[in-house]
N, C-alpha and C positions, 0 to 999 in steps of 0.2 A: 163240548165238555168243560165242567167246571175244571180251572185250573187246579194243579195240584201244588199245595200249601208247603214252603219248604223251609226247612232250617239250615243253613249253612255254619258248619262245625270244622275250626280249626281255618286263622285268618293267614297262611304264609300266602307265597308267590301266587300259587295256581287257584287259592279263593277267587282270586281277582279276574280269573280269565270265566271261573264259573258265573262271576255276576254278572260280567258283559254281556255272557250268552244268553245267562234270565234275561236279560232286560230286551231282548231280541224274540222273545217265543211269548206266545199266550197261555201255553200249555202248563207253565209254572209258574207259581208267584212265591217271590223272596218275604218270608213273613219275619225272620228273625238270624239271629247270629251267635256266636259263641267263640270266643277263646282266653284261655287262662290271663293274658295280658289285657286289662279293665280298658286301658287307654286305646289299645287298637281296635278292640271291639266296638269301642265308642263311634272313634271314629269311620271304620266301614261302615256302621250302621247309618251313620251319617251322608255318607259318599252313597250309601244304595237304598236307602228311604226305608230300612227298614228298623225293627227293635233289635236290642241286644239282650243277651242273658249273662248272669254270673254265675253260672253252672251248667253244668251238663245235664243235670237232673231235672234242671228249671226248665231246659229246650224240651226234653220229653213229656215234663206235666203239663206242656199248653195241648188244648184241645185243639187249637186250631193250628197246629203244625200236623200233617200227614206224614212226612218223609223228612230222612235227615243225609245232607250231601255231607261226607265225609272225608275233609284233605287231613289227616294228623298224620304223625309220625308210624311208619309202618306197625311197630312193637305193639301200638295201640288199638292197632285195628281190630283183632278178636273181641276184646273186652266191650269196647266201644259198640263195636257191631250188636251182638247179642244184648247188652242193654236196651239198644234202640229196636230189637226185637222183642225183649219183653215187655215195653216200654207199646208194642203195637205201631210201630212206625216201618215204613217202608224206608232201603237204604238204599242211597247211589254213592258207594264209595269206591275213593282214587285206587289207582294201582299201585302195588299189587295187593290181590285181596288180604294174601296174610305171609308170613315168610316160611311156612313150610304149609306142606298137604295137611296132616293133623291137625293144625289150625283150622284151614280153611273146611275142612269136614266137618267140623263143629259148630261153625258160624252157619253152612248151611243149612245142617238140620235146624238150628233154632229159627229159620226163617220157614224152613217147608212147616214146623210143628207148628208156628204162630199164623201159617196159610198167608204170608207176607212175599214183597216181592223183595230180591238181593238182585244189586245191578252193580256190574264193575266196569268203570271208565277206563276205557281202552279207546281213545279219541285216534287212533292213528287207523283202524279200520275204516273209520267214518269219513275219512279224505276224501274229496271226490277223484282226483285220481285213482285212489286204492279201490275204490269202488266200481271204476268205467275199467279196471284191470281186472277184477270179478266178475264184470260183464263180461268182456271179452274169453277171459277164460273159460266161463259158464257156457259161452254159445259156441264154442267149438274153435276158434280162431287160431288159439293159440296148441292147439293138436294136444298129443301126452304130455302131461308134466314130467319133466326129467331133473331141472334144478330150481331151487331158487337162493338168493343173495337180499340179506337185509343187513346193514349196517348204521350204526347209529354212532357218532365220536363227535364229543365236545369236548371242553376245558374246564368244564366245574369242578375236576378235583382239586385240581390248584385253589379252588377256594373253601375245600373244605379243613376248618380247622376242630381244637379238641372241644371246643363249645358246642359244636354241631352233632347232632345224634347220627347224619353218615357217615362221621369219623370211626363208628365202632364197628367191628363185626358182627356183634351181638344186636345191633339196631339195624345194620344193613347187609346181612349175607348174600356173598355173589357181587358184593360192590356194583359194578357199573350194572348188570345185570336185573337188579331190583328197578332201578331207575330209567336205565334207557333199554337194557336185553328185553325187558319184561315185552315193551311196543311193539320190537320186531319178530319176536316169539309168536304174539298174537296176531301179528299181521301177515307171517307165514303159513300160520295153522289158517286163518283167514281163506288164504288165496288157493295153499297148496291143497289142504288135507288137515282134517280137525286132528287127527291121530297120528301123536307122533310117538313112535316106537323105540327108539334109541337114540342115546345123546352121547355123542364125544366130546370133551371139554378139555380147554386150560385154559387156568386161571392165572393172572402174575400180576405183579407190582412193578411197574416199570417208573412211575415218577412221582407218585405222592408220598406225603410223609403219613399219611393216616395210615390206620391200622387194614383197612380194607386194600382190595387189588383194586385196579384201576384198567385190566383189563381182561376180557374175554371172549373166548372164541370158540366156538359152538358149530359142531357138525350134526346135522338132526338128519334122520330117516323117517319117515312117514308111512303110513299103514299101505298106501297107494303105491308105494315101489319109489316116488319119489326122493329128492335127497336135500339138501337145504346148509347154507353156510351163513352164519353168522356173527359180528364184529360189535362188539360194547366197548367204548373206550371213554377215558375221564381226561386224556390229557392231551389231545390236540383240536385245532381251529373245528368248529363244528360244522359237521355235514351228515344227511342221512339222506340214504337212497337204498331202490328195492329192484331187483332184477327179476322177470321170473323168463326161465328159458324152458320151450316146447320144442315138439317136431315139426311144428307148422309157423311158430313166430317167436320170437322174443319180445320182451317187453321191459324196458328203462325208464325208471322212474326214480330222478333226482330233484329233494326239497328245491323248488322256488326255481329250477330250470325247467320243468315239464315232463310229460311222459311222453316216449316216443316208442314206434313198434317197427322191427325188423322181421319181414317174411321170407320164408324160406326159398332160396334161389336170388336173394336181393342183400348186396352189400350197405342197401340207402336206409337209415333210420328217418321214419316218416312221423312228425309230430301228430298227436295225439289228442282230441276237443276233449274236455270234459267239464262237469259243472263246480265252479267253486263254489263252497257251502263253510257253515262254521261246523266244525264236528264238533266241538263240545257243546255247542246248540244240537246238532244231530244225536247225541248221545243220551243228554236229558230227554230230550221231548221223547226218544224211545221208552224211557222209563216211565216219564209218563204217561205214555200210552199204556204200558205195561200192566200199571196200577188200573188203569181207567177198563181196561179190556181184559183185566183177569187173565194175562198170558205171563208168559217167559219173556223176559226183555232180550234181544240178541245177545248181549255179553252179561249171561247170568252166572250165578256162584260157581256153576259147572266149569266152565268157558273159563271163569277165574282161576279156578282149581286145576286145571287143566295146564295152565301157564306157568304157574308154581311149582309143578311137577316137571315142566324142565328146567325149571332152574335149580330145583332140589338134585335131578338127574346129575345136569351140568356141575354142580359142587363135588357130588361124588363121584364122578368122573375126574374130574380136575385132580382131589385129593386122593385117589386111588388108583388112577394113572390106567384107565381102562374103560371099553363101554359100558353104559349103564344103560338097562331097558327102562322105560318107563313103569312098567309091571313091578319094580323093585322098589319104588317109592309109593305109589297107590297102596300096597296092602298094609 
């Protein structure tokens, strides 16, 4: 297949990860880039062998751009995404899809009406060990799924200052949920069951000076009967771990430490081998294949919206101090 010609828009820290992944694949080609700071755009273009534009409109006007990879602040997602759809461009957008379900619905409709691919970056589900966990669950090794646990903690909250958009609740509702928790929510949905039916949550502020909360604790109930816990925290040393507990086997995954299994009747945790991959490259290539094959990407707009529904329900649950059904925020 011919490479999908893409423009990278929004040149913050994560754009460099996308650029590095693009260099490893033959399925996509970086054509141009754009950010509001022209000196940054010029340097990025020089470092990555592409053009740069002076406006988003100029990006969308290029006939040699098939798709946009959007890495901009969350509140810009709906408007910039719909602009891309109106210009006939496919879109791979960084998580979260938007800040609420209503915005997600508008974005999904724009791409469906234009018959274009909308894909959301949720790279954690493309991790080698997570794919191995899914394989073991699907094969029946784990038995009936009982409980999941997925936690993501890092100290980035200490670096948030008033000049950064993440400082403000209006820009980043849910605090660490939109930045860290969305990864854990998506991974739990991928591993346990796509359908979350109920959320109980507590959001609080323990250490940051910003407007946002810095800790989010969630309890999820799934349609298949399984439960899950998830913590997202902005004020501790970095760690990420994901565990799945079933009637026949438990699985334990800690970032940079590996994947282990514990079988029923044993106290021993056995190391599980898996394929090492670049998850960002994998999500980019799934997007490119979806465009070429005229199919849905693995993480389409509806998948992205399902994650946002959990976040919106969590915020509501914490504020109102009660369990919230997902159908309440989807209406």
